[in-house]
Backbone as CSV, one residue per row, in Angstrom:
resi,resn,N_x,N_y,N_z,CA_x,CA_y,CA_z,C_x,C_y,C_z
1,MET,0.823,-1.456,0.114,-0.140,-0.103,0.221,0.965,1.067,0.057
2,ASP,0.377,2.334,-0.690,1.187,3.695,-0.595,0.865,4.035,0.089
3,THR,1.632,4.144,1.417,1.803,5.305,2.656,1.071,6.492,2.496
4,SER,1.190,6.931,1.334,1.071,8.329,1.334,-0.588,8.630,1.179
5,THR,-1.253,7.236,0.941,-2.800,7.355,1.319,-3.223,7.561,2.777
6,SER,-2.566,7.157,3.642,-2.516,7.558,5.010,-2.550,8.962,5.386
7,VAL,-3.891,9.160,6.319,-4.089,10.673,6.739,-3.133,11.267,7.492
8,GLY,-2.490,12.383,6.630,-1.422,13.165,7.009,-0.085,12.430,7.318
9,THR,0.697,12.708,8.233,2.210,11.852,7.987,2.444,11.333,9.155
10,ALA,3.508,10.630,9.109,3.465,9.848,10.624,3.747,10.617,11.319
11,VAL,3.120,10.081,12.641,2.834,10.916,14.063,3.856,10.276,15.121
12,ASP,4.250,11.190,15.919,4.923,10.893,17.138,4.478,9.792,17.583
13,ALA,4.857,8.820,18.207,4.413,7.800,19.220,4.019,8.066,20.232
14,ARG,4.354,9.234,20.538,4.194,9.707,21.897,2.682,10.452,22.114
15,THR,2.469,11.038,21.155,1.216,12.027,21.478,1.010,12.297,19.635
16,VAL,-0.519,12.075,19.399,-1.178,12.388,18.333,-2.060,13.484,18.641
17,ASP,-1.705,14.664,17.527,-2.584,15.892,17.965,-3.775,15.909,17.561
18,GLU,-4.308,16.804,18.032,-6.263,16.963,18.030,-6.555,16.763,16.800
19,ALA,-5.676,17.869,15.473,-6.097,17.794,14.131,-5.783,16.234,13.611
20,THR,-4.743,15.705,14.040,-4.698,14.328,13.531,-5.726,13.453,13.635
21,ILE,-6.049,13.391,14.742,-7.205,12.841,15.626,-8.277,12.715,14.921
22,GLU,-8.622,13.767,14.681,-10.420,13.947,13.683,-9.934,13.882,12.589
23,ALA,-8.700,14.021,11.778,-8.712,13.355,10.442,-8.551,12.126,10.317
24,HIS,-8.305,11.004,11.248,-7.979,9.806,11.152,-9.441,9.320,11.520
25,ALA,-10.503,10.164,12.470,-11.755,9.705,12.613,-12.773,10.098,11.471
26,GLU,-12.397,11.139,10.864,-13.415,11.754,9.541,-12.934,10.586,8.589
27,ARG,-11.987,9.794,8.376,-11.544,9.215,7.127,-12.312,7.564,7.655
28,VAL,-12.575,7.527,8.970,-12.942,6.372,9.335,-14.553,6.364,9.244
29,ARG,-15.221,7.568,9.025,-16.212,7.781,9.133,-16.606,7.771,7.525
30,ALA,-15.538,8.362,6.546,-16.406,8.458,5.448,-15.708,7.315,4.544
31,ASP,-14.213,6.338,4.524,-13.945,5.368,3.921,-14.312,4.086,4.381
32,GLY,-14.627,4.178,5.655,-14.279,2.945,6.569,-13.541,2.426,7.261
33,TRP,-11.935,3.460,7.149,-10.682,2.482,7.778,-9.825,4.011,7.525
34,THR,-8.657,3.805,8.099,-7.507,4.487,8.335,-6.043,4.029,8.926
35,VAL,-5.407,4.303,8.754,-4.013,3.864,9.312,-3.626,4.765,10.133
36,VAL,-2.863,4.794,11.242,-2.358,5.492,11.806,-1.111,5.032,12.123
37,GLU,0.136,6.086,11.607,1.596,5.030,11.633,2.081,6.059,12.788
38,ASN,3.098,4.678,12.903,4.201,5.247,14.213,2.857,5.835,15.649
39,ALA,1.977,5.046,15.663,1.295,5.489,16.639,1.919,4.743,18.112
40,ILE,2.534,3.800,18.093,2.797,3.028,18.945,4.011,2.886,19.210
41,ALA,4.935,3.484,20.643,6.068,3.449,20.917,7.297,1.767,20.606
42,PRO,8.357,2.394,20.127,8.731,0.952,19.347,9.275,0.022,21.038
43,ASP,9.023,0.671,22.073,9.331,-0.371,23.530,8.241,-1.030,23.726
44,LEU,7.374,-0.487,23.399,6.172,-1.334,24.084,5.588,-2.529,22.532
45,VAL,5.995,-2.177,21.573,5.750,-3.039,20.186,6.587,-4.186,20.345
46,ALA,7.615,-3.878,21.029,8.931,-4.919,21.244,8.221,-5.851,22.366
47,GLU,8.283,-5.030,23.596,7.696,-5.594,24.708,6.243,-6.689,24.355
48,LEU,5.391,-5.926,23.913,4.530,-6.745,23.349,4.633,-8.345,22.571
49,ASN,5.179,-7.897,21.406,5.938,-9.334,20.804,6.505,-10.002,21.550
50,GLU,7.384,-9.881,22.380,8.078,-11.092,23.232,7.064,-11.414,24.445
51,ASP,6.454,-11.018,25.057,5.256,-11.245,25.920,4.401,-12.046,25.381
52,LEU,3.932,-11.938,23.938,2.992,-13.234,23.302,3.429,-14.183,23.212
53,LEU,4.915,-14.132,22.906,5.776,-15.420,22.700,5.657,-16.256,23.655
54,ARG,5.917,-15.818,24.881,5.791,-16.235,26.267,4.566,-17.005,26.588
55,LEU,3.498,-16.196,26.344,2.149,-17.088,26.484,1.873,-17.914,25.651
56,GLU,2.267,-17.916,24.328,1.988,-18.980,23.565,2.610,-20.349,24.040
57,ARG,4.175,-20.460,24.862,4.732,-21.314,25.259,3.745,-21.725,26.114
58,SER,3.537,-20.982,27.641,3.040,-21.213,28.969,1.569,-21.450,28.804
59,LEU,0.976,-20.963,27.789,-0.596,-21.527,27.895,-0.815,-22.836,26.250
60,GLY,0.531,-23.157,26.095,0.604,-24.139,24.848,-0.734,-24.017,23.796
61,ILE,-0.620,-22.832,23.500,-1.652,-22.246,22.432,-1.418,-22.877,21.073
62,VAL,-1.878,-23.289,20.321,-1.876,-23.851,18.726,-3.225,-23.540,18.032
63,PRO,-2.632,-23.511,16.665,-3.975,-22.718,16.028,-5.470,-23.874,15.939
64,ALA,-6.041,-22.942,15.595,-7.819,-23.401,15.835,-7.851,-24.934,14.803
65,ASP,-8.838,-25.514,14.689,-9.007,-26.361,13.761,-10.380,-25.868,12.707
66,ASN,-9.806,-24.493,12.759,-11.410,-24.062,11.214,-10.581,-23.194,10.488
67,LEU,-11.085,-23.087,9.151,-10.722,-22.158,8.371,-10.865,-20.684,8.837
68,PHE,-11.627,-19.983,9.391,-11.941,-18.853,9.901,-10.786,-18.293,10.495
69,GLU,-10.378,-18.475,11.984,-9.687,-18.470,12.453,-8.047,-18.332,11.698
70,GLY,-8.392,-20.187,11.010,-7.011,-19.897,10.357,-5.890,-21.543,10.835
71,LEU,-5.933,-22.415,9.931,-5.361,-23.413,10.397,-3.161,-23.366,10.715
72,ARG,-3.032,-22.264,10.306,-1.610,-21.813,10.530,-1.467,-20.701,11.646
73,THR,-2.535,-19.969,12.421,-2.611,-18.853,12.458,-2.849,-19.291,14.461
74,THR,-2.208,-18.798,15.251,-2.433,-18.619,16.342,-2.763,-17.354,17.204
75,ARG,-3.798,-17.731,18.092,-4.860,-16.695,18.591,-4.734,-16.788,20.128
76,ILE,-4.422,-15.692,20.707,-4.713,-15.503,22.257,-6.226,-14.896,22.668
77,TYR,-6.675,-15.161,23.348,-8.028,-14.783,23.491,-8.341,-13.810,25.046
78,ASN,-8.351,-13.161,25.336,-8.559,-12.289,26.547,-7.517,-12.010,27.439
79,LEU,-6.971,-10.975,26.230,-5.402,-10.305,27.049,-5.443,-9.927,28.409
80,LEU,-6.575,-9.310,28.706,-6.376,-8.221,29.989,-6.108,-9.224,31.371
81,VAL,-6.298,-10.391,30.992,-6.201,-11.298,32.524,-4.386,-11.968,32.545
82,HIS,-4.001,-11.837,31.480,-2.479,-12.109,31.173,-1.227,-11.692,31.482
83,GLY,-1.498,-10.095,32.234,-0.485,-9.164,32.361,-0.695,-7.799,32.327
84,GLN,-0.333,-7.218,33.236,-0.665,-5.603,33.237,-0.119,-4.338,31.710
85,ILE,0.880,-5.527,31.036,1.218,-4.536,29.654,-0.021,-4.838,28.866
86,TYR,-1.068,-5.736,28.983,-2.163,-5.386,28.033,-2.719,-4.600,28.334
87,GLU,-3.043,-4.089,29.629,-3.930,-3.187,30.220,-3.281,-1.590,29.865
88,ARG,-2.778,-1.176,28.881,-1.832,-0.637,28.185,-2.740,-0.253,26.877
89,ILE,-3.232,-1.301,26.440,-3.452,-1.052,24.921,-4.814,-0.537,24.785
90,PRO,-6.101,-1.397,25.530,-7.182,-0.173,25.244,-7.555,0.924,25.587
91,VAL,-6.573,1.693,25.909,-6.596,3.124,26.637,-5.303,3.597,26.078
92,HIS,-5.085,3.408,25.498,-3.878,4.055,24.243,-4.294,5.653,23.903
93,PRO,-3.927,6.472,24.044,-4.573,8.001,23.822,-4.605,7.708,22.112
94,ASN,-3.547,7.735,21.489,-3.332,7.606,20.267,-4.318,7.133,19.386
95,VAL,-5.119,5.795,20.071,-6.045,5.187,19.191,-7.246,5.458,19.843
96,LEU,-7.637,5.461,20.976,-8.921,5.366,21.926,-9.391,6.648,21.494
97,THR,-8.841,7.496,21.215,-9.540,8.838,20.962,-10.078,8.783,19.647
98,ILE,-9.576,8.091,18.872,-9.961,8.220,17.346,-11.115,7.476,17.670
99,VAL,-11.443,6.427,18.225,-12.332,5.016,17.944,-13.772,5.909,19.003
100,GLU,-13.339,6.694,20.025,-14.537,7.588,20.788,-14.932,8.544,19.893
101,ARG,-14.187,9.008,18.860,-15.269,9.858,17.949,-15.770,9.188,16.722
102,VAL,-15.656,8.103,16.181,-15.949,7.061,15.330,-17.396,6.526,16.141
103,LEU,-17.383,5.954,17.616,-18.465,5.532,18.268,-19.108,7.025,19.401
104,ASP,-18.819,6.794,20.350,-18.798,7.943,21.290,-18.160,7.522,22.973
105,PRO,-18.204,7.984,23.816,-17.099,8.061,25.072,-17.979,6.805,25.565
106,GLY,-18.779,6.451,25.409,-19.464,5.658,26.114,-19.446,3.888,25.895
107,LEU,-18.189,3.720,24.887,-18.258,2.278,24.289,-17.382,1.724,25.346
108,LEU,-17.154,0.624,24.669,-17.009,-0.578,25.763,-15.593,-1.570,24.700
109,ILE,-14.891,-2.199,25.566,-14.310,-3.225,24.557,-14.864,-4.354,24.193
110,SER,-15.117,-4.790,23.359,-15.733,-6.039,22.815,-14.801,-6.832,23.089
111,SER,-13.454,-7.255,22.399,-12.759,-8.033,22.662,-10.962,-7.719,22.519
112,LEU,-10.237,-8.358,23.148,-8.770,-8.065,22.913,-7.871,-9.153,22.700
113,SER,-7.251,-9.684,21.659,-6.743,-10.946,21.567,-5.629,-10.632,20.890
114,SER,-4.776,-11.702,20.804,-3.303,-11.505,19.613,-4.083,-12.554,18.247
115,ILE,-3.413,-12.323,17.069,-3.406,-12.848,15.662,-2.059,-13.130,15.104
116,ALA,-1.484,-14.012,15.275,-0.306,-14.563,14.817,-0.269,-15.369,13.620
117,ILE,-0.784,-14.795,12.239,-0.468,-15.739,11.183,0.728,-16.265,10.719
118,GLY,0.867,-17.696,10.380,1.983,-18.217,10.458,2.258,-18.691,8.321
119,PRO,3.214,-18.819,8.631,3.843,-19.094,7.413,3.002,-19.833,6.527
120,ASP,2.775,-19.872,5.442,1.882,-20.877,4.364,0.331,-20.743,4.745
121,GLU,0.167,-19.553,5.447,-1.596,-19.516,5.784,-2.203,-19.337,4.591
122,SER,-3.540,-19.466,4.558,-3.994,-18.921,3.672,-4.876,-17.925,3.762
123,ALA,-5.855,-17.515,2.645,-6.183,-15.662,3.211,-7.911,-16.324,3.946
124,GLN,-7.879,-15.086,4.872,-9.200,-15.293,5.715,-10.411,-15.051,4.830
125,LEU,-11.014,-15.873,5.054,-12.847,-15.613,4.304,-13.161,-13.975,4.823
126,ILE,-13.400,-13.277,3.329,-13.753,-11.762,3.740,-15.329,-11.630,4.566
127,HIS,-15.384,-10.677,5.522,-16.329,-10.735,6.096,-16.289,-9.543,7.146
128,ALA,-17.670,-9.475,7.378,-17.817,-7.792,8.247,-18.316,-8.343,9.829
129,ASP,-17.449,-7.614,10.751,-17.399,-7.812,11.971,-19.078,-7.557,12.490
130,ASP,-19.680,-6.856,11.638,-21.108,-6.447,12.515,-22.209,-7.422,11.726
131,GLN,-21.738,-8.686,11.207,-22.648,-9.217,10.296,-23.661,-10.358,11.287
132,MET,-22.970,-10.362,12.433,-23.689,-11.444,12.924,-24.965,-10.437,14.343
133,ILE,-25.011,-9.095,13.871,-25.658,-8.366,14.604,-27.392,-8.043,13.511
134,GLY,-28.244,-7.832,14.174,-29.459,-8.008,13.040,-29.976,-6.660,12.929
135,LEU,-29.004,-6.037,12.265,-29.668,-4.679,11.730,-29.439,-4.428,10.851
136,PRO,-30.462,-3.757,9.786,-30.270,-3.422,8.458,-29.228,-2.519,7.909
137,LYS,-28.983,-2.919,6.851,-27.694,-1.970,6.231,-27.837,-1.144,5.460
138,PRO,-27.291,0.016,5.187,-26.279,0.196,5.869,-26.779,1.037,7.087
139,HIS,-25.603,1.301,8.334,-26.067,1.475,9.799,-24.988,2.778,10.126
140,PRO,-25.246,3.412,11.473,-24.231,4.237,12.215,-23.283,2.829,12.741
141,PRO,-22.397,3.449,12.427,-21.167,2.183,13.580,-21.822,2.131,14.423
142,VAL,-21.536,0.447,15.097,-21.801,0.228,16.339,-20.798,-0.230,16.726
143,ILE,-19.802,-0.873,15.837,-18.584,-1.548,16.412,-17.220,-0.457,15.290
144,CYS,-16.272,-0.516,16.148,-14.846,0.226,15.801,-13.623,-1.086,16.216
145,ASN,-13.286,-1.350,15.235,-12.308,-2.210,15.537,-10.553,-1.737,15.496
146,THR,-9.392,-2.335,16.383,-8.141,-1.811,15.593,-6.956,-2.935,15.699
147,MET,-6.300,-3.159,14.696,-5.272,-3.832,14.587,-4.184,-3.167,14.707
148,TRP,-3.102,-3.715,15.674,-1.575,-3.193,16.454,-1.121,-3.812,15.493
149,ALA,-0.359,-3.178,14.660,0.916,-4.115,13.691,2.140,-4.031,14.611
150,ILE,2.205,-5.547,15.193,3.510,-5.868,16.136,4.862,-6.233,15.395
151,THR,4.453,-6.549,14.098,5.360,-7.072,13.104,5.194,-5.898,11.805
152,ASP,6.006,-5.765,10.822,5.665,-5.273,9.832,4.239,-6.112,9.149
153,PHE,3.312,-4.913,8.391,2.162,-5.881,7.840,2.679,-5.371,6.684
154,THR,2.750,-6.729,5.577,2.946,-6.355,4.404,2.162,-7.274,3.117
155,GLU,1.770,-7.116,1.869,0.921,-7.877,1.088,1.748,-9.359,1.345
156,GLU,2.854,-9.462,1.060,3.400,-11.047,0.975,2.960,-11.662,2.843
157,ASN,3.168,-10.993,3.519,3.218,-11.691,4.894,1.761,-11.492,5.462
158,GLY,0.819,-11.473,5.194,-0.298,-11.570,5.611,-1.341,-10.392,5.587
159,ALA,-0.912,-9.215,5.581,-1.591,-7.844,6.168,-3.122,-7.975,5.886
160,THR,-3.926,-7.212,7.014,-5.110,-7.172,6.499,-5.657,-6.705,5.215
161,ARG,-6.660,-7.616,4.445,-7.282,-7.102,3.369,-8.179,-6.491,3.781
162,LEU,-8.448,-5.081,2.859,-9.720,-4.315,2.756,-10.593,-4.363,1.793
163,CYS,-11.839,-4.295,1.589,-12.740,-3.704,0.434,-13.114,-2.280,0.617
164,PRO,-12.581,-1.393,0.177,-13.122,-0.165,0.367,-14.672,0.539,-0.454
165,GLY,-15.111,0.899,0.805,-16.294,1.626,0.279,-17.614,0.352,0.786
166,THR,-17.267,-0.937,1.586,-18.501,-1.820,1.442,-18.552,-1.638,2.907
167,HIS,-18.386,-0.453,3.746,-18.829,-0.398,4.913,-20.747,0.567,4.616
168,LEU,-20.428,0.622,3.281,-21.673,1.867,3.074,-22.876,0.517,2.219
169,ALA,-22.462,-0.893,2.167,-23.255,-1.472,1.486,-24.514,-1.977,1.924
170,ASP,-25.470,-2.648,1.842,-26.855,-2.920,2.113,-27.217,-4.229,2.698
171,HIS,-25.860,-4.937,2.658,-25.646,-6.280,2.898,-24.270,-6.714,3.639
172,SER,-24.044,-7.668,4.085,-22.593,-8.508,4.465,-22.343,-9.372,3.497
173,PRO,-21.121,-9.519,2.933,-20.339,-10.536,2.061,-21.111,-11.854,2.143
174,ASN,-20.696,-12.613,1.036,-21.093,-14.172,1.090,-19.932,-14.947,1.124
175,PRO,-19.604,-15.558,2.429,-18.434,-16.333,2.561,-17.875,-17.186,1.469
176,LEU,-18.723,-17.307,0.785,-18.467,-18.279,-0.274,-17.790,-17.556,-1.685
177,GLU,-17.901,-16.233,-1.462,-17.278,-15.510,-2.508,-16.000,-15.124,-2.479
178,GLN,-15.813,-14.428,-3.499,-14.435,-14.139,-3.864,-14.777,-12.111,-3.868
179,TYR,-13.775,-11.475,-3.225,-13.936,-10.071,-3.420,-12.696,-9.305,-3.752
180,ASP,-13.054,-8.282,-4.658,-11.883,-7.167,-4.659,-11.181,-6.887,-3.309
181,SER,-10.077,-6.804,-2.951,-9.462,-6.220,-1.652,-8.311,-5.849,-1.978
182,ILE,-7.684,-4.621,-0.998,-6.257,-4.014,-0.900,-5.668,-4.323,0.219
183,PRO,-4.300,-4.490,0.088,-3.693,-5.040,1.544,-3.624,-4.061,2.399
184,ALA,-3.965,-3.792,3.963,-3.654,-2.608,4.677,-2.187,-2.797,5.010
185,GLU,-1.014,-2.548,4.332,0.174,-2.388,4.754,0.928,-1.455,5.798
186,MET,1.564,-1.824,6.450,1.893,-0.780,7.590,2.905,-1.101,8.327
187,PRO,4.455,-0.305,8.677,4.869,-0.284,9.591,4.916,-1.164,10.839
188,LYS,5.423,-1.953,11.234,5.322,-2.187,12.870,5.364,-0.728,13.944
189,GLY,4.257,-0.952,14.843,4.109,0.367,15.541,3.020,0.789,15.031
190,SER,2.379,0.984,13.715,1.067,1.488,13.083,-0.221,0.445,13.786
191,VAL,-1.151,1.383,13.508,-2.589,0.753,13.967,-3.603,1.197,12.622
192,LEU,-4.257,0.144,12.559,-5.121,0.077,11.497,-6.402,0.168,12.380
193,VAL,-7.367,0.932,11.514,-8.383,1.416,12.755,-9.915,1.318,11.761
194,TRP,-10.969,0.679,11.544,-12.010,0.341,10.700,-12.970,0.192,11.289
195,VAL,-14.085,0.476,10.250,-15.598,0.433,11.160,-15.921,-1.031,10.862
196,GLY,-16.975,-1.452,11.842,-17.410,-2.973,12.032,-18.059,-3.348,10.777
197,SER,-18.786,-2.468,9.767,-19.249,-3.066,8.608,-18.413,-3.066,7.308
198,LEU,-17.378,-3.067,7.458,-16.107,-2.763,6.339,-15.682,-4.383,6.034
199,TRP,-16.019,-5.174,4.953,-15.659,-5.711,4.891,-13.939,-6.296,4.721
200,HIS,-13.693,-7.401,5.228,-12.116,-7.239,5.567,-12.023,-8.681,5.501
201,GLY,-10.644,-9.209,5.775,-10.213,-10.406,5.991,-8.434,-10.502,6.287
202,GLY,-7.816,-11.464,6.837,-6.416,-11.403,6.997,-6.126,-12.050,5.461
203,GLY,-4.833,-11.502,5.308,-4.331,-12.198,4.092,-3.536,-13.433,4.241
204,ALA,-3.083,-13.719,3.054,-2.038,-14.911,2.695,-0.975,-14.745,3.383
205,ASN,-0.171,-15.392,4.384,1.466,-15.409,4.631,2.087,-16.258,3.593
206,ARG,2.539,-15.717,2.640,3.904,-16.322,1.475,5.108,-16.201,1.931
207,THR,5.401,-15.929,3.163,6.736,-15.612,3.818,7.280,-16.747,4.715
208,ASP,8.436,-17.149,5.201,8.534,-17.781,6.301,8.383,-17.292,7.686
209,ARG,8.420,-16.188,7.695,7.791,-15.318,9.210,6.451,-15.179,9.776
210,ARG,6.048,-14.766,10.736,4.859,-14.474,11.388,4.707,-12.998,10.941
211,ARG,3.046,-12.999,10.837,2.760,-11.522,10.858,1.907,-11.674,12.230
212,VAL,2.442,-10.605,13.001,1.748,-10.506,14.196,1.103,-9.117,14.275
213,GLY,0.132,-9.480,15.072,-0.909,-8.304,15.341,-1.600,-8.198,16.845
214,VAL,-2.264,-7.125,17.349,-3.453,-7.067,18.278,-4.452,-6.533,17.928
215,ALA,-5.647,-7.590,17.978,-6.615,-6.936,17.787,-7.538,-6.450,18.716
216,MET,-7.587,-5.372,18.836,-8.584,-4.227,19.751,-9.725,-3.974,19.349
217,ASN,-10.887,-4.294,19.743,-12.073,-4.341,19.222,-12.873,-3.921,19.985
218,TYR,-13.736,-2.555,19.584,-14.541,-1.892,20.475,-16.209,-2.168,19.823
219,CYS,-16.744,-1.896,20.928,-18.301,-1.842,20.773,-19.453,-0.319,20.771
220,ALA,-20.050,-0.321,20.645,-21.344,0.759,21.315,-21.513,0.377,22.609
221,GLY,-21.724,1.335,23.611,-22.169,0.809,24.844,-23.295,0.286,25.239
222,PHE,-23.943,0.109,24.180,-25.541,-0.583,24.036,-25.237,-1.742,23.780
223,LEU,-24.690,-2.587,23.277,-24.146,-3.549,22.375,-23.499,-4.616,22.853
224,ARG,-23.646,-5.842,23.111,-23.174,-6.773,24.196,-22.043,-7.277,23.387
225,GLN,-20.938,-7.628,24.443,-19.945,-7.596,23.751,-18.907,-9.093,23.229
226,GLN,-18.650,-9.089,22.235,-18.179,-10.208,21.706,-17.936,-11.226,22.938
227,GLU,-16.549,-10.626,23.343,-15.850,-11.497,24.748,-16.741,-11.017,26.455
228,ASN,-17.169,-11.697,26.474,-17.636,-11.653,27.882,-16.719,-10.954,29.352
229,GLN,-16.471,-9.499,29.131,-15.483,-9.166,29.746,-16.067,-8.914,31.518
230,GLN,-17.045,-8.941,31.644,-17.613,-8.896,33.248,-17.271,-10.569,34.172
231,LEU,-17.355,-11.695,33.100,-17.311,-13.066,33.729,-15.914,-13.475,33.449
232,GLY,-15.330,-12.847,32.371,-13.989,-13.470,31.960,-12.730,-13.113,32.497
233,ILE,-13.341,-11.434,33.254,-12.006,-11.293,33.962,-12.127,-11.333,35.589
234,PRO,-11.400,-12.007,36.248,-11.693,-11.780,37.877,-12.202,-10.099,38.174
235,VAL,-12.699,-10.084,39.509,-12.869,-8.990,39.901,-12.013,-8.094,40.442
236,GLU,-11.041,-9.382,41.069,-10.027,-8.655,41.729,-8.759,-8.013,40.884
237,ILE,-8.722,-8.456,39.472,-7.823,-8.029,38.402,-8.368,-6.279,38.341
238,VAL,-10.017,-6.765,37.641,-10.435,-5.281,37.658,-10.243,-4.196,38.393
239,LYS,-10.316,-4.599,39.826,-10.027,-3.322,40.860,-8.756,-2.756,40.371
240,ARG,-7.494,-3.446,39.905,-6.513,-2.763,39.924,-6.571,-1.626,38.653
241,PHE,-7.243,-2.126,37.711,-7.530,-1.399,36.448,-7.419,0.036,36.916
242,PRO,-6.664,0.705,35.940,-7.491,2.149,36.081,-8.472,2.602,35.527
243,ARG,-9.103,3.996,36.452,-10.856,3.619,35.980,-11.436,3.736,35.047
244,ARG,-10.408,4.172,33.654,-11.287,4.364,32.291,-11.196,2.741,31.784
245,LEU,-10.220,2.156,32.284,-10.379,0.226,31.857,-11.366,-0.093,32.413
246,GLN,-11.769,0.337,33.403,-12.862,-0.506,34.516,-14.194,-0.096,33.708
247,GLU,-14.239,1.100,33.113,-15.484,1.381,32.530,-15.363,0.990,31.146
248,LEU,-14.430,1.244,30.234,-14.381,0.373,29.352,-14.916,-1.551,29.360
249,VAL,-14.561,-2.414,30.066,-14.922,-3.379,30.221,-16.068,-4.067,30.846
250,GLY,-16.816,-2.817,30.926,-18.512,-3.006,31.210,-18.663,-2.163,32.624
251,TYR,-18.173,-1.992,33.716,-18.156,-1.485,34.767,-18.810,-0.130,34.625
252,SER,-19.553,0.601,33.825,-20.124,1.788,33.628,-21.796,1.821,33.447
253,ILE,-21.943,2.980,32.852,-23.713,2.974,32.897,-23.638,3.910,31.370
254,TYR,-24.292,3.119,30.136,-24.183,4.121,28.795,-25.578,4.648,29.010
255,ASN,-25.091,6.224,28.893,-25.949,7.458,28.731,-27.147,7.597,30.341
256,GLY,-26.346,7.128,31.216,-27.060,7.456,32.460,-28.381,6.289,32.921
257,LEU,-28.457,5.225,31.695,-29.509,3.954,32.243,-29.169,2.817,32.101
258,ILE,-28.226,2.427,30.683,-27.978,1.284,30.529,-26.946,0.382,31.373
259,GLY,-27.146,-0.531,31.982,-26.355,-1.067,32.501,-25.884,-0.940,34.129
260,HIS,-27.069,-0.371,34.636,-27.208,-0.282,36.222,-27.607,-1.643,37.159
261,ILE,-26.950,-1.762,37.849,-27.415,-2.637,39.100,-28.349,-2.606,40.199
262,ASP,-29.935,-2.642,39.770,-30.815,-1.934,41.070,-30.836,-0.614,41.422
263,LYS,-30.604,0.604,40.264,-30.310,1.442,40.094,-29.143,1.922,40.586
264,GLN,-28.189,1.154,41.051,-26.361,1.285,41.555,-25.975,1.127,40.389
265,HIS,-24.667,2.143,40.499,-23.616,1.874,39.738,-22.603,0.936,39.556
266,PRO,-22.354,-0.075,38.764,-21.837,-1.380,38.629,-20.482,-1.265,39.384
267,GLY,-19.474,-0.093,39.097,-18.640,0.303,39.788,-18.226,0.518,41.387
268,LYS,-19.708,0.991,42.146,-19.359,1.415,43.134,-20.267,0.301,43.645
269,LEU,-21.209,-0.759,43.419,-21.408,-1.816,43.612,-20.889,-3.105,43.696
270,ILE,-19.776,-3.290,42.754,-19.236,-4.392,42.545,-17.495,-3.859,43.239
271,LEU,-17.249,-2.903,42.740,-15.352,-2.321,42.773,-15.228,-1.942,43.871
272,GLY,-17.067,-1.342,44.878,-16.366,-0.379,45.838,-16.273,1.031,45.480
273,ALA,-16.101,1.823,44.394,-15.267,2.947,44.025,-16.570,3.954,44.538
274,ALA,-16.338,5.202,44.056,-17.159,6.389,44.340,-17.937,6.168,43.164
275,GLU,-18.994,7.128,42.890,-19.724,6.801,41.780,-18.971,8.373,40.849
276,ASP,-18.928,9.127,42.247,-18.174,10.377,41.114,-16.745,10.275,40.327
277,ALA,-16.235,9.101,40.977,-15.008,8.505,40.408,-14.946,8.502,38.807
278,PHE,-16.444,8.112,38.128,-16.463,7.332,37.340,-16.879,8.656,35.560
279,LEU,-16.789,8.252,35.101,-17.124,9.688,33.945,-18.377,9.872,33.765
280,VAL,-18.273,11.443,33.713,-19.498,12.096,33.843,-20.558,11.851,32.946
281,TRP,-19.900,10.836,31.459,-20.582,10.271,30.830,-22.268,9.479,31.076
282,ASP,-21.552,8.620,32.287,-22.453,7.925,32.523,-23.366,8.524,33.047
283,TYR,-23.186,9.863,33.416,-24.491,10.219,34.457,-25.116,11.707,32.893
284,ALA,-24.607,11.116,32.478,-25.718,12.190,30.679,-26.451,12.400,31.303
285,LYS,-26.942,14.099,31.180,-28.605,14.296,31.036,-29.160,14.588,29.936
286,PRO,-30.336,14.423,29.484,-30.682,14.969,28.107,-30.219,16.499,27.817
287,ASP,-30.232,16.324,26.925,-29.602,18.163,26.633,-31.331,18.520,26.629
288,PRO,-30.892,19.745,27.120,-32.717,20.573,27.732,-32.843,21.322,26.066
289,ALA,-31.911,21.177,25.220,-32.543,21.788,24.011,-33.337,20.789,23.153
């Protein structure tokens, strides 16, 4: 992919400026996707790469036995239970700020997993991340997903393939059909952001090295999460999370109503936190206008 198609120029891995954030969010809204280059500091990328290898060994992770997940692709799910390094991913300011503008600040973590496409892996079936949700298409974004490049993403090693413009289609793709697509090539440390309606799939790896990415996926605050964060992450782990991460895994109330427990805030009832410690978004009142 010609990197000149990315919004703006490569940004400092420390902080993406306000204008760049809005430009990326607008591109996702208009085109369905964007690539944020140099979004993640090299030391964090290196730490993640090393720790994912550690987890694969310690957990005995092997490829799945189905074509969708990949016969030569290793995936580790529910990463938030596997170490504090993964707590930095959902709240990364260079990424979360863009996704919040595509959805809204009341969004939730849908899933957090790693995807390592091994040599000789075939291309994944083209799909849309929202095709399991029974909403007529096209519809406003309810899912916004991101792929962190832990290694370089190239057409040869299995870069995510995208079907531009399909986020505006009135239907989902047929998994038995072939579609024209382009590779989302990007250097490691970059992040691909796309709306859930965009047709896409993992590419074929024709090299002798793995293509490693972290799939950090978000959904609207009124939608059920792909991974059950409240049951999948022990409460004792959630209690140590920073406040924003607690909200993102579901200890929050959307628009002042959705998610309460007997009219109490779940952060207060389950985590023992003061209600006023949570975002104002949780208690947003209708605009008087």
